[in-house]
C-alpha positions in Angstrom: 92.9 93.6 93.4 92.5 95.8 97.1 95.8 95.5 98.5 94.1 94.0 101.9 92.6 91.1 99.7 96.5 90.0 98.2 98.1 90.1 101.5 95.4 87.2 102.3 97.3 85.5 98.8 99.3 82.1 99.6 101.8 80.3 97.1 99.4 77.1 96.2 102.0 75.4 95.6 103.9 75.0 99.7 101.4 77.4 101.1 104.2 80.4 102.1 104.1 84.2 102.2 104.0 86.6 98.4 105.5 89.4 98.1 103.8 91.7 95.8 105.8 94.3 93.7 103.3 96.7 91.7 103.8 98.1 88.3 100.2 100.1 88.2 97.5 101.4 90.3 94.4 102.8 89.9 92.8 105.8 91.1 91.7 104.0 94.6 94.9 102.4 94.6 93.8 98.6 93.6 96.6 96.7 92.5 95.7 96.3 88.5 99.2 95.4 87.4 102.0 93.2 89.3 104.2 89.9 90.2 103.3 88.6 93.1 106.9 85.6 94.3 106.8 83.0 96.8 110.2 83.6 98.5 110.7 80.1 99.5 110.1 78.5 95.6 110.7 81.7 93.9 107.8 80.7 92.0 106.3 84.7 90.6 102.5 85.2 89.7 101.1 88.1 87.1 98.9 90.4 88.0 96.8 91.2 84.7 94.0 93.8 85.4 93.8 93.4 89.0 93.3 89.6 89.1 96.6 87.3 90.1 96.9 84.1 87.6 98.5 81.6 90.6 97.0 78.2 89.1 99.7 75.5 89.9 102.2 74.3 88.1 100.3 72.0 85.9 97.4 74.2 85.1 99.8 77.1 84.3 99.3 78.2 80.8 103.5 80.1 80.9 103.3 80.4 76.9 100.3 82.7 78.0 101.6 84.9 80.9 105.1 84.8 79.3 104.1 87.8 76.6 102.8 89.3 79.2 105.4 89.5 81.4 107.7 90.1 78.1 105.9 93.3 77.7 106.3 94.6 81.5 110.1 94.0 81.2 110.2 96.7 78.5 107.5 98.8 80.2 108.9 99.0 83.3 112.6 98.2 82.8 112.5 95.0 85.0 115.1 92.4 85.5 114.8 89.0 83.9 111.7 87.6 85.4 111.2 84.1 85.5 107.7 83.1 86.5 108.8 78.8 87.4 112.2 78.0 89.4 114.9 76.8 87.3 114.9 73.0 87.3 
């Protein structure tokens, strides 16, 4: 996913801006793996194979997203990543 496209995205929950944590890029500097974070509601959205997974909460399949994030925690030495806010 191109950086200029990522900058146009917002949180589907509260429509706030997202912060990008890049994990891998390709030769053209497109983001292949990363995490988008909403600083307002603390939701996190993974970017997998260049595609941001940004469904609203009721349609998210956390059981499919979490194994990817767990792999990234080991591979990229990430601190505990919670996809949805506590509570």
